Backbone bond lengths (Angstrom), bond angles and torsions (degrees), N, CA, C in turn:
res aa  C-N    CA-C-N  psi(-1)  N-CA   C-N-CA  omega(-1)  CA-C   N-CA-C  phi
1 M - - - 1.487 - - 1.518 108.18 -
2 F 1.283 117.87 155.42 1.539 122.11 177.79 1.526 106.91 -107.96
3 Q 1.297 114.38 158.79 1.483 120.89 179.82 1.492 108.97 -94.41
4 L 1.279 117.49 130.75 1.441 123.16 173.11 1.549 108.85 -83.74
5 K 1.284 116.48 130.82 1.501 121.75 178.07 1.552 108.25 -124.71
6 P 1.359 116.75 74.90 1.422 119.18 -179.42 1.494 115.45 -74.64
7 N 1.305 120.06 148.27 1.413 128.94 167.01 1.478 108.03 -106.60
8 Y 1.265 118.97 120.28 1.531 122.79 -176.75 1.489 108.03 -90.27
9 V 1.303 116.37 137.55 1.409 122.66 171.44 1.553 107.52 -103.16
10 T 1.361 114.73 130.06 1.488 118.49 -176.83 1.477 111.62 -114.71
11 D 1.342 114.94 161.33 1.452 120.50 176.67 1.509 107.36 -93.20
12 S 1.363 116.23 -172.05 1.475 120.21 -177.12 1.500 114.24 -66.75
13 D 1.396 117.24 -19.63 1.469 121.88 173.88 1.499 111.98 -91.79
14 N 1.326 118.32 12.72 1.427 122.47 178.74 1.527 113.98 66.93
15 K 1.302 116.07 20.34 1.531 120.52 177.20 1.512 108.12 -87.81
16 K 1.250 117.88 140.79 1.499 123.60 178.65 1.517 108.67 -71.34
17 V 1.348 115.70 122.60 1.484 119.67 -178.07 1.583 109.78 -116.95
18 A 1.303 118.37 -17.37 1.505 121.49 -176.19 1.486 109.70 -160.20
19 V 1.294 114.79 168.81 1.479 123.04 -177.51 1.528 106.57 -134.31
20 Q 1.315 116.68 137.80 1.459 123.42 172.06 1.545 105.48 -107.96
21 L 1.329 112.35 137.40 1.478 119.08 172.97 1.540 107.75 -128.98
22 S 1.322 116.79 154.79 1.399 121.47 177.29 1.542 107.21 -67.12
23 I 1.330 117.77 155.15 1.477 120.63 176.31 1.512 112.22 -56.38
24 K 1.295 116.13 -42.95 1.458 121.80 178.41 1.538 112.73 -56.43
25 T 1.335 113.16 -49.65 1.498 119.06 176.86 1.495 111.63 -63.60
26 F 1.310 120.24 -42.76 1.422 122.66 178.50 1.535 112.37 -58.53
27 E 1.371 113.96 -44.59 1.443 119.63 -178.41 1.523 112.23 -66.08
28 K 1.330 115.83 -32.89 1.498 121.53 176.61 1.468 110.02 -68.03
29 V 1.385 116.55 -47.53 1.515 121.01 -179.14 1.594 107.11 -62.56
30 E 1.324 116.84 -41.22 1.428 121.34 178.72 1.568 111.65 -57.63
31 E 1.351 112.50 -49.02 1.511 120.07 177.41 1.502 114.05 -57.60
32 I 1.335 115.72 -42.94 1.434 122.40 -178.79 1.549 108.64 -63.73
33 L 1.371 116.86 -46.20 1.489 120.75 179.51 1.440 110.16 -61.61
34 E 1.410 119.66 -46.25 1.467 120.27 179.33 1.483 114.26 -60.04
35 N 1.397 116.10 -42.95 1.485 118.72 178.52 1.501 109.62 -63.07
36 Y 1.319 115.38 -44.66 1.499 115.37 179.51 1.518 111.94 -58.93
37 S 1.323 117.36 -44.36 1.467 121.54 179.70 1.492 111.40 -59.74
38 L 1.356 115.14 -42.99 1.435 120.88 -179.70 1.538 111.10 -63.85
39 Y 1.335 115.73 -42.36 1.456 121.13 177.38 1.509 110.38 -61.31
40 K 1.329 117.80 -47.20 1.515 120.30 177.91 1.508 112.04 -60.85
41 L 1.315 118.10 -38.82 1.413 118.96 178.10 1.513 112.68 -65.28
42 M 1.368 115.60 -43.11 1.436 120.46 177.51 1.497 112.37 -65.49
43 E 1.248 116.26 -33.07 1.531 122.11 177.33 1.543 109.19 -63.04
44 E 1.370 115.83 -44.15 1.435 122.82 179.63 1.526 110.20 -59.60
45 E 1.356 116.91 -40.74 1.465 120.69 -170.41 1.553 108.99 -94.71
46 S 1.312 117.71 11.96 1.508 120.15 -174.43 1.566 112.16 -65.71
47 D 1.306 116.81 -16.33 1.506 115.91 -175.62 1.534 109.78 -84.90
48 E 1.329 117.89 -4.27 1.424 119.38 176.78 1.468 115.30 -81.82
49 K 1.349 118.93 149.93 1.434 121.53 178.65 1.513 112.02 -78.59
50 P 1.360 118.62 129.41 1.441 120.52 178.80 1.522 114.22 -59.91
51 L 1.341 120.09 148.31 1.392 123.25 -179.54 1.534 109.18 -77.40
52 G 1.300 117.73 149.13 1.461 120.53 170.07 1.547 108.45 -81.67
53 V 1.306 115.61 177.00 1.477 120.14 -177.08 1.484 110.60 -57.61
54 K 1.314 116.69 -52.37 1.496 121.21 -175.38 1.541 111.02 -63.18
55 E 1.312 117.09 -42.56 1.452 122.32 177.76 1.558 109.82 -64.73
56 A 1.233 119.90 -40.37 1.483 124.94 179.61 1.519 110.11 -62.94
57 K 1.392 114.58 -47.26 1.481 117.90 -179.35 1.474 109.82 -62.53
58 A 1.316 118.70 -42.19 1.464 120.69 -179.90 1.439 112.36 -63.99
59 Y 1.330 116.50 -38.91 1.485 123.02 -179.76 1.542 109.21 -64.00
60 Y 1.325 116.83 -47.30 1.529 121.49 177.67 1.478 112.71 -60.73
61 K 1.296 118.12 -37.79 1.505 122.94 179.62 1.536 108.40 -65.27
62 K 1.296 117.62 -37.99 1.465 123.36 175.17 1.529 109.57 -61.44
63 L 1.304 115.60 -44.79 1.525 120.86 -177.78 1.513 108.25 -62.78
64 K 1.307 118.59 -45.59 1.485 121.53 -179.02 1.502 112.08 -60.13
65 K 1.338 118.63 -37.02 1.457 123.96 -175.66 1.516 108.79 -71.53
66 K 1.335 116.81 -29.71 1.503 120.35 -179.13 1.476 113.45 -70.96
67 K 1.326 119.44 -20.79 1.456 121.31 179.19 1.444 114.88 -73.83
């Protein structure tokens, strides 16, 4: 696990209104969220039968044509 080192931005009443993170920390948080979202999506679709090699190739060819 990595350590978060936030810098808090406060208003005139000294209430926290925002957080600053280093780019490296932000990118790590972003990666974690993307991976979690992908995992949840895959978990939802887990009841579907996986495609075979031929079916997968045909499916990807269709995707390329749609672009």
